[in-house]
LODOMI-168365 format. One record per residue: residue in one letter; x, y, z negated of N, C-alpha, C in turn. Coordinates in steps of 0.1 Angstrom, whole numbers, padded with zeros to 4 digits, always signed. Atoms other than C-alpha are relative to their C-alpha. Example, Ala and Ser with C-alpha at 12.3 -4.5 7.8 and 13.67 -1.06 7.14 Angstrom:
2
A+0009-0012+0000+0123-0045-0078+0009+0012+0000S-0009-0011+0000+0137-0011-0071-0008+0011-0008
% end
This chain:
96
M-0009-0010+0006+0036-0055+0112-0002+0014+0005K+0002-0014-0003+0032-0018+0112+0011+0006+0009R-0010-0006-0009+0050+0002+0139+0007+0011-0008T-0008-0009+0007+0078+0023+0125+0008+0008+0010V-0008-0009-0008+0095+0053+0142+0008+0010-0008T-0007-0011+0007+0121+0079+0132-0008+0013+0003S+0006-0013-0002+0110+0115+0129+0005+0006+0013T-0005-0005-0013+0132+0123+0159-0009-0006+0012E+0008+0007-0010+0113+0097+0180-0014+0005+0000A+0013-0005+0002+0080+0110+0166-0001+0014+0007A+0001-0014-0005+0088+0146+0176+0001-0001+0016S-0001+0001-0014+0098+0135+0211-0012-0007+0007N+0011+0008-0006+0068+0112+0216-0014+0002-0007L+0012-0002+0008+0040+0128+0196-0013-0003+0007S+0013+0002-0008+0013+0127+0223-0002-0015+0001A+0001+0014-0002+0020+0090+0229-0004-0007-0013L+0003+0006+0013+0020+0082+0192-0015+0003-0004L+0014-0004+0003-0013+0101+0187-0010-0009+0008E+0008+0009-0008-0028+0081+0216+0000-0014-0005A-0001+0014+0005-0016+0048+0202-0008-0001-0013V+0008+0001+0012-0031+0055+0168-0015+0001+0003R+0014-0002-0004-0064+0067+0184-0005-0013+0007S+0005+0011-0008-0067+0037+0207+0001-0014-0008T-0002+0013+0007-0054+0009+0184-0006+0000-0014R+0004-0002+0014-0065+0023+0150+0010-0006-0010E-0011+0005+0009-0032+0010+0137+0009+0012-0004P-0008-0011+0005-0012+0034+0115+0015-0002+0005I-0014+0000-0004+0024+0044+0125+0008+0006-0012I-0008-0005+0011+0050+0049+0098+0012+0008+0007I-0011-0009-0005+0074+0078+0105+0010+0002-0011I-0010-0001+0010+0107+0078+0087+0009+0012+0003S-0009-0012-0002+0126+0111+0082+0014-0003-0001E-0014+0002+0001+0163+0115+0083+0005-0003-0014T-0003+0002+0014+0163+0115+0045-0005-0013-0005G+0005+0012+0004+0145+0082+0044-0015+0001-0005E+0014-0001+0005+0111+0096+0033-0009-0005+0011E+0010+0006-0009+0081+0080+0049-0013+0008+0000V+0014-0005-0001+0048+0094+0061-0007-0010+0009V+0008+0009-0008+0020+0076+0078-0010+0008+0009L+0008-0006-0009+0002+0087+0109-0013-0009+0002V+0013+0008-0001-0035+0075+0108-0010+0008+0007S+0011-0007-0006-0066+0083+0126-0008+0008-0011A+0009-0008+0009-0090+0109+0110-0010-0009-0006A+0010+0009+0006-0116+0081+0106+0006-0008-0011Q-0007+0008+0010-0091+0060+0087+0002+0008-0013Y-0003-0009+0012-0081+0089+0065-0013+0003-0008R+0013-0002+0007-0118+0097+0057-0004-0012-0008Q+0003+0013+0007-0123+0060+0048+0008-0001-0012I-0009+0001+0012-0093+0061+0025-0005+0009-0011E+0005-0010+0010-0106+0093+0008-0013-0005-0006Q+0013+0005+0006-0141+0078+0004+0003-0011-0010M-0002+0011+0010-0127+0046-0012+0007+0006-0012K-0006-0007+0012-0106+0068-0035-0010+0006-0009Q+0011-0007+0007-0136+0088-0045-0009-0011-0007Q+0008+0011+0006-0156+0056-0051+0007-0006-0012A-0007+0006+0011-0129+0042-0073+0000+0009-0012W+0001-0010+0011-0128+0074-0094-0014+0001-0006D+0014+0000+0005-0166+0074-0096-0002-0012-0010L+0002+0013+0008-0164+0038-0110+0008+0002-0013V-0007-0002+0012-0137+0048-0135-0008+0009-0009R+0008-0009+0008-0159+0077-0147-0012-0007-0006A+0012+0008+0005-0189+0054-0150+0004-0009-0011I-0004+0009+0010-0170+0029-0170+0004+0007-0013R-0003-0008+0012-0156+0056-0193-0013+0004-0007L+0013-0005+0006-0191+0070-0198-0007-0012-0007R+0007+0012+0006-0206+0035-0205+0007-0004-0013N-0007+0005+0012-0179+0028-0231+0005+0011-0009K-0004-0011+0008-0176+0062-0247-0001-0002-0015D+0002+0003+0014-0188+0049-0280+0006-0013-0005V-0006+0013+0004-0169+0017-0280+0014+0002-0005D-0013-0001+0006-0138+0013-0302+0010-0005+0011P-0011+0004-0010-0107+0013-0279+0007-0013-0003D-0006+0013+0003-0092-0016-0298-0009-0011+0004E+0009+0011-0004-0123-0037-0291+0001-0002+0015I-0001+0001-0014-0120-0029-0254+0014-0007+0004Y-0013+0006-0002-0083-0038-0255+0000-0015-0002R+0001+0014+0003-0091-0071-0271-0007-0008+0011E+0008+0006-0011-0117-0079-0245+0007-0001+0013V-0008+0000-0012-0095-0070-0216+0011-0010-0001T-0011+0010+0002-0066-0090-0230-0005-0014+0001A+0005+0013+0000-0088-0120-0235-0004-0004+0015A+0004+0003-0014-0102-0117-0199+0013-0003+0008V-0013+0002-0008-0066-0114-0185+0006-0014-0003E-0005+0013+0004-0055-0144-0205-0008-0012+0006E+0009+0010-0006-0085-0164-0192+0004-0002+0015V-0003+0001-0014-0076-0156-0156+0014-0006+0002R-0014+0006-0001-0039-0165-0162-0001-0015-0002A+0001+0014+0003-0049-0198-0177-0006-0007+0012E+0006+0006-0012-0071-0206-0147+0010-0001+0011R-0010+0000-0011-0043-0197-0123+0011-0011-0003R-0009+0010+0004-0019-0219-0143-0005-0014+0003E+0007+0013-0002-0044-0248-0142+0000-0003+0014R+0001+0002-0014-0049-0244-0105+0014-0003+0006A-0014+0002-0005-0011-0242-0099+0005-0014-0004G-0005+0013+0005-0005-0274-0119-0008-0011+0006A+0008+0011-0005-0033-0293-0103+0004-0005+0014
% end
């Protein structure tokens, strides 16, 4: 389970929290007085998240480009069929 601290605790113990994130590579969730949350992560983890996000968007762009001349209704039918196939497999496994 992720460590959670209040913003008041974080302000009082910032050095210790930074060291904990650096040494354990585990994120720490900081909750403000209004209930909003932020996450303290190492720079390496942040860069990894940003890289994964970029790769995901690159994939979306590649798929869009590959399908630019395909009728959207055809894509919808194919995706719907694939989803239904997966659901059927899951139901079959659950019933087995």
